[in-house]
N, C-alpha and C positions, 0 to 999 in steps of 0.2 A: 465879600460877596453877600449881597442881601437877597433874601428870599422874597418872592412876589407873593401876594396874598393867595393867588390861585394854587400855588405849590403846597400851601398848608393843608388844603383840602385833600390832596393826595395822601397825606400822611396821617389823617385822622383815623382812629380805629373804627372799623365797621361793626355796628352792633349785631348784624346778622352773622358775621364771621365769628364773633365771640360766642354766640349760641351754638354754632356748629362745632367749635373746638372747645367743648366743655372740659375743664381740667379735672382729672380724677386724682385726688391725693391718696397715696398709699403710705401707711405708717411704716416706720422702720421695723417694728415688731411683726407686721404682716409679711413684709418681705422676708424676714428671717424664718417665719413659720413656713412660708412657701418653699424656701430653700431647704429647710429640714425635711419637709415632706418629699421633695424630689430626691434628697439623699436616701431616704427610706425606700423610695421606689427603686433607686439604683441598687440598694442593698438587696432588695427582693430579686432583682434581675441577676445579681451575682450568685444567689442561692439556687438558681435553676440549673438543671442538668443541660448538657450540650444539646440533646434532642429537644428539650423544652425551649431552650433559647432560640433554636432555629425557627420556632413557630411565632416568635415575637418580631414585629416589624421594626427593625433597627437599621440605621445606616451603618456603613462600614466603620467609620471612626468610633461610633458609640459601641458597636459590637466588639471591636478590638479593645476598647477601654474596659468593658465588662469582662472579657476573657482574661485580660491581664489581672484584674482585681480578683478573679477566681484563683489565680496561681500564687498570689502574694499574701503575706500575713502581717499582722500587728500594725505598726505605725504607717508603713507604706500602704497597706490596704485602706486605712482610714483616709489618707491623702488621696488615694485613687477614687474612693467613694465620693469625696468632695469634688473631684474632677468630673466624675460621672454626673453628679448633681448639677454642676455648672453646664455641662454639655446638654443635659435635659432641659435646662432653662431656655435654651435657644431653639428648642424643637417643640413640635406639637406632640404632647405626651398622651393625648386621649387614645390614639390607636394602641399604644403600648399598654395603657391601663386596661383597655377592653380585652386585649389578647391575654394579659395576666389573669383577669377575672374569668375568662373563658377556661384557661388552664386550671385554675383553682376549682371552678364549678364542676369541670369534668372529673376531677379527682374526687370531689365530694359526692358526685353522683355515683361514681364507681364504688366508693366505700359504702354508700347506702345500699347499693345493689348487693354487695358482698354480705352485708349484715342480713339483708332480707333472705338471701339464698342460704345462709347459715341457719337462720331460724327455720326455714322450710326443711332443710336437711335434718335438723334436730327433731322436728315434729314427725318426719318420716320414720326416723329410727325409733322414736317412742311409740307412735300410734300405728305404724305399719300400713295396712291396706286402707284404713280410714283416711289417712292423709294423702294417699295416692290420687284420690279423686280431685283433691284441691290442686295438685300439680298438673293433672290432666286438663283441668279447667283453665289454669294459667297458661300452660304450654301444650296445646292440642297435638303437637308432633311427638310428644313424649312417648316412649315405649314402656307400657305398663309392665311387661314381663321382665325387662331389664331392670326397672326400678325395684320390682319385688325381689329379684336376685340380689341386687346391691343391699337392700334393706335386710334380708335374711342374713347375709354375710356380716353386715355391720352389727346386727344384734348378737350374732355368735361371737364376734370379736370382742364386743363390749362385755358379754357374760364371761368370757375366758380371760378378760383383762389383757388382751393383746393390743398392739398398736392399731389405731383406727384407719387402716388402709381402705376399707370399703366406704367408710364415712367420707374420706377424701375423694373417692371415686364418685360418690353421690354428688358431692359439691361440684366436682369437675363437670359431671354430666348436666347438672342444673345450670351451670355457667354457660356451657355450650348451647343449651336450649335458649337461655336468655339472650345470648349474642346472636343467635340465628333469627330472632324476631326483628 
């Protein structure tokens, strides 16, 4: 069977089509780096608590794989992490990354708030009434009399070398004020 000259035209490459289908070459090393990065993401997922894991948008198969990895150890865990990485390769991981970043950021914000409240508490115990004004400016709903009472008790406990019960109460009160805002 011989081809007719007009059939040859049908099989010629179309230059416009070649421009549309630009080939992107990815090196083997880049593929391996991406796979390792997804395994690290999977390992981060396995380090989350059950409540934190609920906040991450995972499908049922991936969630089951992560929960299994949380229960197993050693070589089996390593293989399970590889499986999780493989499962992540076939999914859009951007929502998972965003949810993880949000969880980490919330934790960091909470830690920063606690450090700030501890510093305020320490100033209250050291400076007394002078520092109360600062707290009232920060938290207008704060009760000046209650703060004075806590501070007096904390200073007495500190002088008598007793456990810092009142200092804890000050911190708790400041935390309630911060959460109420």
